[in-house]
C-alpha positions in Angstrom: -14.9 -10.7 2.6 -17.1 -7.2 2.9 -15.3 -4.3 2.8 -17.3 -1.3 4.1 -15.7 2.4 4.1 -17.8 5.3 5.2 -17.8 9.7 4.7 -14.4 9.2 2.8 -15.3 13.5 2.2 -13.4 13.6 -1.2 -10.4 12.8 0.0 -9.3 10.9 -3.2 -5.5 10.2 -1.8 -7.7 8.4 0.9 -9.4 6.5 -1.3 -7.1 5.4 -3.3 -5.5 3.4 -0.6 -9.2 2.2 1.3 -9.7 0.7 -3.0 -6.0 -0.5 -2.6 -6.8 -2.3 0.4 -10.1 -4.1 -0.4 -8.8 -5.2 -3.5 -5.6 -6.5 -1.1 -8.1 -8.3 0.7 -10.7 -9.8 -1.7 -12.9 -8.6 -0.8 -16.8 -9.1 -2.5 -18.3 -6.4 -2.2 -17.1 -2.3 -0.9 -20.6 -1.1 1.0 -20.0 3.0 2.0 -21.6 4.5 4.0 -22.1 7.5 3.2 -21.0 11.1 2.4 -19.0 10.3 -1.0 -19.2 14.8 -1.3 -18.2 14.9 -5.1 -18.6 12.6 -8.1 -15.5 13.5 -9.1 -14.3 11.1 -6.3 -15.5 8.0 -8.9 -11.6 8.7 -10.2 -10.6 6.6 -7.3 -13.5 3.5 -6.3 -13.2 3.2 -10.5 -10.5 1.1 -9.6 -12.1 -1.1 -8.0 -12.6 -4.4 -8.1 -15.2 -5.3 -7.7 -19.0 -4.7 -6.1 -19.9 -1.2 -4.8 -23.2 0.4 -3.5 -23.8 2.9 -1.3 -25.9 5.7 0.3 -26.3 9.5 0.2 -24.9 10.4 3.7 -25.3 14.7 5.1 -23.7 15.9 3.0 -23.5 14.5 -0.6 -25.2 17.9 -2.1 -24.9 16.6 -5.7 -27.1 13.7 -6.1 -28.4 13.7 -9.4 -24.2 13.8 -10.8 -23.2 11.6 -7.8 -25.6 8.9 -9.1 -24.5 9.4 -12.7 -20.8 8.6 -12.5 -21.6 6.0 -10.2 -23.6 4.7 -12.0 -20.9 4.7 -14.9 -19.1 2.2 -13.7 -22.4 0.1 -12.6 -22.0 1.1 -8.7 -25.9 2.2 -7.1 -26.0 4.9 -4.8 -28.7 6.0 -3.1 -31.2 6.7 0.1 -31.5 2.9 1.9 -30.1 -0.2 0.7 -31.5 -3.8 2.1 -29.4 -6.6 0.2 -29.3 -9.9 1.6 -25.9 -11.6 1.0 -25.1 -14.6 2.3 -28.6 -15.5 3.6 -27.9 -11.9 5.7 -30.1 -9.1 5.8 -28.5 -5.9 5.6 -29.0 -2.8 6.3 -27.4 -0.3 4.4 -27.6 3.9 6.0 -25.7 7.3 7.1 -27.0 7.7 10.6 -28.5 11.4 9.4 -32.0 10.7 11.6 -31.5 8.8 15.0 -35.0 7.6 15.3 -34.9 6.1 12.0 -31.1 4.3 12.7 -32.5 3.1 16.1 -35.3 1.4 14.6 -33.6 -0.2 12.1 -32.1 -2.0 14.5 -34.0 -2.9 17.4 -36.3 -3.8 14.2 -35.2 -7.3 14.7 -35.5 -7.2 11.1 -31.7 -7.2 10.1 -27.9 -9.9 10.3 -26.6 -6.0 10.3 -26.4 -2.9 9.6 -24.3 0.0 8.9 -23.5 3.5 9.0 -21.4 5.9 8.6 -21.8 10.2 10.0 -20.2 9.9 13.7 -16.6 9.5 11.6 -16.4 7.6 15.2 -15.5 3.4 14.4 -18.0 1.0 16.6 -18.4 -2.3 16.5 -21.0 -2.7 18.7 -23.9 -6.2 18.8 -27.3 -5.0 19.4 -29.3 -8.0 20.2 -29.5 -10.2 17.1 -28.4 -6.8 14.7 -24.4 -6.1 14.6 -24.2 -2.6 14.0 -20.7 -1.4 12.9 -19.5 2.5 11.8 -16.2 2.4 10.0 -14.9 5.6 10.7 -13.9 7.7 9.1 -12.3 7.0 5.3 -10.9 10.6 4.5 -9.4 10.5 8.4 -10.1 14.5 8.8 -11.7 14.7 11.7 -9.2 12.0 13.9 -6.8 12.3 12.2 -6.7 8.2 11.5 -8.4 6.7 8.0 -10.6 3.5 9.0 -12.0 1.0 7.1 -14.0 -2.2 8.1 -13.6 -6.2 7.1 -16.7 -7.5 7.3 -16.8 -11.6 7.7 -20.3 -13.0 6.8 -19.7 -16.5 7.5 -18.2 -15.7 10.9 -20.4 -12.8 11.5 -17.1 -10.5 13.4 -16.4 -7.4 12.1 -12.8 -5.8 12.5 -11.9 -2.0 11.6 -8.6 -1.6 9.6 -6.4 1.7 9.6 -5.1 2.4 6.8 -1.9 4.7 6.6 
Protein backbone atom coordinates (compact mmCIF):
# COMPACT_ATOMS: atom_id res chain seq x y z
CA UNK A 1 0.00 0.00 0.00
CA UNK A 2 1.23 3.48 -0.87
CA UNK A 3 0.21 6.67 0.92
CA UNK A 4 -0.23 9.87 -1.06
CA UNK A 5 -0.44 13.43 0.27
CA UNK A 6 -0.06 16.89 -1.22
CA UNK A 7 -0.29 20.54 -0.31
CA UNK A 8 0.48 20.23 3.39
CA UNK A 9 1.46 23.94 3.51
CA UNK A 10 3.27 23.96 6.89
CA UNK A 11 0.24 22.62 8.78
CA UNK A 12 2.09 20.57 11.40
CA UNK A 13 -1.09 19.24 13.00
CA UNK A 14 -2.34 18.01 9.63
CA UNK A 15 1.04 16.47 8.81
CA UNK A 16 1.04 14.72 12.19
CA UNK A 17 -2.41 13.26 11.44
CA UNK A 18 -1.35 12.15 7.96
CA UNK A 19 1.79 10.47 9.33
CA UNK A 20 -0.24 8.71 12.04
CA UNK A 21 -2.77 7.55 9.43
CA UNK A 22 -0.10 6.27 7.05
CA UNK A 23 1.69 4.48 9.90
CA UNK A 24 -1.59 2.87 11.03
CA UNK A 25 -2.14 1.62 7.47
CA UNK A 26 1.43 0.26 7.34
CA UNK A 27 2.15 1.88 3.99
CA UNK A 28 5.48 0.98 2.41
CA UNK A 29 5.97 4.39 0.79
CA UNK A 30 4.52 7.90 0.98
CA UNK A 31 4.46 10.12 -2.09
CA UNK A 32 4.15 13.87 -1.44
CA UNK A 33 2.96 15.83 -4.50
CA UNK A 34 4.41 19.16 -3.41
CA UNK A 35 3.93 22.31 -1.37
CA UNK A 36 5.64 21.20 1.82
CA UNK A 37 6.61 24.91 2.18
CA UNK A 38 9.22 25.08 4.98
CA UNK A 39 12.04 22.76 6.08
CA UNK A 40 10.69 22.61 9.65
CA UNK A 41 7.88 20.33 8.41
CA UNK A 42 10.43 17.51 8.51
CA UNK A 43 9.82 17.41 12.30
CA UNK A 44 6.55 15.57 11.69
CA UNK A 45 7.51 13.64 8.55
CA UNK A 46 10.49 12.12 10.37
CA UNK A 47 7.95 10.02 12.30
CA UNK A 48 6.92 8.13 9.17
CA UNK A 49 7.69 4.44 9.39
CA UNK A 50 8.00 4.23 5.61
CA UNK A 51 10.10 5.81 2.92
CA UNK A 52 9.12 9.30 1.68
CA UNK A 53 9.52 10.70 -1.82
CA UNK A 54 8.26 14.11 -2.85
CA UNK A 55 8.31 16.82 -5.46
CA UNK A 56 8.50 20.57 -5.15
CA UNK A 57 5.33 22.59 -5.50
CA UNK A 58 4.93 26.17 -6.68
CA UNK A 59 5.00 27.46 -3.08
CA UNK A 60 8.18 25.62 -2.09
CA UNK A 61 10.51 28.60 -2.23
CA UNK A 62 13.16 27.34 0.16
CA UNK A 63 14.17 24.38 -1.97
CA UNK A 64 17.76 24.03 -0.78
CA UNK A 65 16.58 24.06 2.84
CA UNK A 66 13.93 21.44 2.08
CA UNK A 67 16.48 19.28 0.27
CA UNK A 68 18.89 19.41 3.21
CA UNK A 69 16.27 18.85 5.91
CA UNK A 70 14.57 15.96 4.14
CA UNK A 71 17.81 14.29 3.07
CA UNK A 72 18.57 13.93 6.79
CA UNK A 73 15.62 11.51 7.07
CA UNK A 74 16.51 9.75 3.81
CA UNK A 75 13.74 11.41 1.82
CA UNK A 76 14.15 12.53 -1.75
CA UNK A 77 12.57 15.75 -3.06
CA UNK A 78 12.89 16.72 -6.72
CA UNK A 79 11.07 18.74 -9.37
CA UNK A 80 9.72 15.54 -10.94
CA UNK A 81 9.99 11.90 -9.94
CA UNK A 82 9.60 8.86 -12.12
CA UNK A 83 9.74 5.51 -10.33
CA UNK A 84 8.70 1.90 -10.73
CA UNK A 85 7.06 0.01 -7.87
CA UNK A 86 5.69 -3.53 -8.09
CA UNK A 87 6.08 -3.38 -11.85
CA UNK A 88 3.99 -0.19 -12.12
CA UNK A 89 5.50 2.96 -13.58
CA UNK A 90 4.60 6.05 -11.53
CA UNK A 91 5.09 9.76 -12.27
CA UNK A 92 4.99 12.28 -9.42
CA UNK A 93 4.58 15.95 -10.33
CA UNK A 94 2.95 18.87 -8.50
CA UNK A 95 0.87 19.92 -11.51
CA UNK A 96 1.90 23.56 -11.83
CA UNK A 97 2.27 23.45 -15.63
CA UNK A 98 -0.93 21.96 -17.11
CA UNK A 99 0.63 21.21 -20.51
CA UNK A 100 3.39 19.16 -18.88
CA UNK A 101 0.90 17.37 -16.63
CA UNK A 102 -1.36 16.55 -19.59
CA UNK A 103 1.63 15.27 -21.56
CA UNK A 104 2.53 12.92 -18.69
CA UNK A 105 -1.02 11.62 -18.48
CA UNK A 106 -1.50 11.32 -22.24
CA UNK A 107 1.88 9.75 -22.95
CA UNK A 108 0.74 6.24 -22.09
CA UNK A 109 4.09 5.74 -20.36
CA UNK A 110 2.72 5.67 -16.81
CA UNK A 111 0.38 3.38 -14.95
CA UNK A 112 -0.13 6.09 -12.32
CA UNK A 113 0.32 9.87 -12.37
CA UNK A 114 0.20 11.53 -8.96
CA UNK A 115 -0.35 15.27 -8.85
CA UNK A 116 -1.44 18.01 -6.43
CA UNK A 117 -1.71 21.80 -6.76
CA UNK A 118 -5.50 22.20 -7.10
CA UNK A 119 -6.31 21.16 -3.51
CA UNK A 120 -9.22 19.16 -4.99
CA UNK A 121 -9.22 15.39 -4.41
CA UNK A 122 -9.70 13.41 -7.58
CA UNK A 123 -9.17 9.87 -8.81
CA UNK A 124 -9.80 9.20 -12.48
CA UNK A 125 -8.80 6.78 -15.18
CA UNK A 126 -7.49 8.32 -18.39
CA UNK A 127 -6.70 5.59 -20.88
CA UNK A 128 -4.37 3.16 -19.12
CA UNK A 129 -3.29 5.80 -16.60
CA UNK A 130 -4.74 6.18 -13.12
CA UNK A 131 -4.55 9.89 -12.20
CA UNK A 132 -4.56 10.71 -8.50
CA UNK A 133 -4.82 14.05 -6.71
CA UNK A 134 -5.09 13.42 -2.96
CA UNK A 135 -6.51 16.89 -2.37
CA UNK A 136 -5.03 19.06 0.35
CA UNK A 137 -3.30 17.68 3.38
CA UNK A 138 -3.53 21.07 5.09
CA UNK A 139 -7.28 21.63 4.87
CA UNK A 140 -6.86 25.39 4.45
CA UNK A 141 -8.97 25.94 1.32
CA UNK A 142 -11.63 23.26 1.55
CA UNK A 143 -11.77 22.71 5.29
CA UNK A 144 -11.03 19.01 4.65
CA UNK A 145 -7.64 17.41 5.22
CA UNK A 146 -7.40 14.56 2.72
CA UNK A 147 -4.89 11.90 1.76
CA UNK A 148 -5.05 8.86 -0.50
CA UNK A 149 -4.18 5.18 -0.25
CA UNK A 150 -3.12 3.39 -3.43
CA UNK A 151 -3.22 -0.39 -3.75
CA UNK A 152 -0.94 -1.15 -6.69
CA UNK A 153 -1.90 -4.84 -6.83
CA UNK A 154 -5.57 -3.97 -7.40
CA UNK A 155 -4.81 -0.60 -9.07
CA UNK A 156 -7.36 1.01 -6.76
CA UNK A 157 -7.10 4.30 -4.91
CA UNK A 158 -9.26 5.77 -2.18
CA UNK A 159 -9.39 9.26 -0.67
CA UNK A 160 -9.48 9.44 3.14
CA UNK A 161 -10.40 12.47 5.20
CA UNK A 162 -8.25 13.07 8.27
CA UNK A 163 -10.24 14.08 11.33
